DOVEX-636773 format. One record per residue (C-alpha): x, y, z; residue in one letter; residue number from 0. Coordinates in Angstrom, 2 decimals, padded with zeros to 5 digits. Example, Ala and Ser with C-alpha at 12.3 -4.5 7.8 and 13.67 -1.06 7.14 Angstrom:
<atoms>
<c1->012.30 | c2->-004.50 | c3->007.80 | pamar->A | guvex->0>
<c1->013.67 | c2->-001.06 | c3->007.14 | pamar->S | guvex->1>
</atoms>
This chain:
<atoms>
<c1->128.75 | c2->111.83 | c3->169.87 | pamar->M | guvex->0>
<c1->132.41 | c2->112.19 | c3->168.98 | pamar->Y | guvex->1>
<c1->134.79 | c2->113.92 | c3->171.39 | pamar->F | guvex->2>
<c1->138.24 | c2->114.23 | c3->169.82 | pamar->K | guvex->3>
<c1->139.87 | c2->115.30 | c3->173.05 | pamar->R | guvex->4>
<c1->139.42 | c2->111.96 | c3->174.79 | pamar->I | guvex->5>
<c1->141.84 | c2->110.47 | c3->172.27 | pamar->K | guvex->6>
<c1->144.14 | c2->113.49 | c3->172.39 | pamar->D | guvex->7>
<c1->144.32 | c2->113.36 | c3->176.20 | pamar->M | guvex->8>
<c1->144.98 | c2->109.62 | c3->176.16 | pamar->R | guvex->9>
<c1->147.83 | c2->110.06 | c3->173.68 | pamar->E | guvex->10>
<c1->149.23 | c2->113.07 | c3->175.56 | pamar->D | guvex->11>
<c1->149.46 | c2->110.88 | c3->178.67 | pamar->H | guvex->12>
<c1->151.09 | c2->108.00 | c3->176.73 | pamar->D | guvex->13>
<c1->148.25 | c2->105.63 | c3->177.55 | pamar->L | guvex->14>
<c1->146.85 | c2->102.84 | c3->175.43 | pamar->S | guvex->15>
<c1->143.14 | c2->102.29 | c3->174.91 | pamar->Q | guvex->16>
<c1->143.49 | c2->099.25 | c3->177.16 | pamar->T | guvex->17>
<c1->144.96 | c2->101.42 | c3->179.93 | pamar->D | guvex->18>
<c1->142.05 | c2->103.85 | c3->179.82 | pamar->V | guvex->19>
<c1->139.52 | c2->101.05 | c3->179.55 | pamar->A | guvex->20>
<c1->140.95 | c2->099.54 | c3->182.75 | pamar->Q | guvex->21>
<c1->140.67 | c2->102.92 | c3->184.50 | pamar->I | guvex->22>
<c1->137.00 | c2->103.07 | c3->183.51 | pamar->L | guvex->23>
<c1->136.35 | c2->099.40 | c3->184.26 | pamar->G | guvex->24>
<c1->135.24 | c2->098.57 | c3->180.72 | pamar->I | guvex->25>
<c1->136.53 | c2->096.53 | c3->177.79 | pamar->Q | guvex->26>
<c1->139.00 | c2->098.05 | c3->175.35 | pamar->Q | guvex->27>
<c1->136.55 | c2->097.54 | c3->172.47 | pamar->T | guvex->28>
<c1->133.95 | c2->099.68 | c3->174.26 | pamar->V | guvex->29>
<c1->136.48 | c2->102.44 | c3->174.86 | pamar->Y | guvex->30>
<c1->137.54 | c2->102.26 | c3->171.21 | pamar->S | guvex->31>
<c1->133.93 | c2->102.86 | c3->170.18 | pamar->R | guvex->32>
<c1->133.84 | c2->105.91 | c3->172.46 | pamar->Y | guvex->33>
<c1->136.93 | c2->107.36 | c3->170.80 | pamar->E | guvex->34>
<c1->135.57 | c2->106.79 | c3->167.31 | pamar->R | guvex->35>
<c1->132.15 | c2->108.20 | c3->168.18 | pamar->G | guvex->36>
<c1->130.38 | c2->104.91 | c3->167.49 | pamar->Y | guvex->37>
<c1->128.99 | c2->104.69 | c3->171.02 | pamar->Q | guvex->38>
<c1->127.80 | c2->107.42 | c3->173.37 | pamar->T | guvex->39>
<c1->130.03 | c2->107.93 | c3->176.39 | pamar->I | guvex->40>
<c1->128.11 | c2->107.77 | c3->179.67 | pamar->P | guvex->41>
<c1->128.40 | c2->110.89 | c3->181.79 | pamar->L | guvex->42>
<c1->130.03 | c2->108.90 | c3->184.59 | pamar->Q | guvex->43>
<c1->132.86 | c2->107.91 | c3->182.24 | pamar->H | guvex->44>
<c1->133.34 | c2->111.47 | c3->181.00 | pamar->L | guvex->45>
<c1->133.55 | c2->112.67 | c3->184.59 | pamar->I | guvex->46>
<c1->136.03 | c2->109.91 | c3->185.45 | pamar->A | guvex->47>
<c1->138.22 | c2->110.89 | c3->182.49 | pamar->L | guvex->48>
<c1->138.10 | c2->114.59 | c3->183.36 | pamar->A | guvex->49>
<c1->139.08 | c2->113.74 | c3->186.93 | pamar->D | guvex->50>
<c1->141.86 | c2->111.40 | c3->185.81 | pamar->Y | guvex->51>
<c1->143.35 | c2->113.96 | c3->183.40 | pamar->Y | guvex->52>
<c1->142.75 | c2->116.87 | c3->185.82 | pamar->H | guvex->53>
<c1->140.84 | c2->118.91 | c3->183.27 | pamar->V | guvex->54>
<c1->137.38 | c2->120.41 | c3->183.26 | pamar->S | guvex->55>
<c1->134.52 | c2->118.43 | c3->181.79 | pamar->L | guvex->56>
<c1->133.86 | c2->121.39 | c3->179.47 | pamar->D | guvex->57>
<c1->137.40 | c2->121.12 | c3->178.13 | pamar->Y | guvex->58>
<c1->137.10 | c2->117.38 | c3->177.60 | pamar->L | guvex->59>
<c1->133.88 | c2->117.73 | c3->175.60 | pamar->V | guvex->60>
<c1->135.23 | c2->120.72 | c3->173.67 | pamar->E | guvex->61>
<c1->132.93 | c2->123.35 | c3->175.18 | pamar->R | guvex->62>
<c1->135.93 | c2->125.32 | c3->176.41 | pamar->S | guvex->63>
<c1->139.59 | c2->125.85 | c3->175.64 | pamar->E | guvex->64>
<c1->140.31 | c2->126.33 | c3->179.36 | pamar->N | guvex->65>
<c1->142.03 | c2->123.27 | c3->180.84 | pamar->L | guvex->66>
<c1->141.46 | c2->124.21 | c3->184.47 | pamar->S | guvex->67>
<c1->138.72 | c2->122.74 | c3->186.56 | pamar->I | guvex->68>
<c1->137.92 | c2->126.10 | c3->188.15 | pamar->R | guvex->69>
</atoms>
């Protein structure tokens, strides 16, 4: 599944794919596949990204336009 916002959030925070991959404890190539929608993102990684960016999981997966966690 493709989630455009994971790339948008990474770019908004001036991070490289390598930076985010290190945060998640994975290889850059795996993270790249997440961004392009070639590999499903595990829930634990989506939660980690939402926590890191301080946004709701719903916002990150484009179920909401509301940035706030609550």
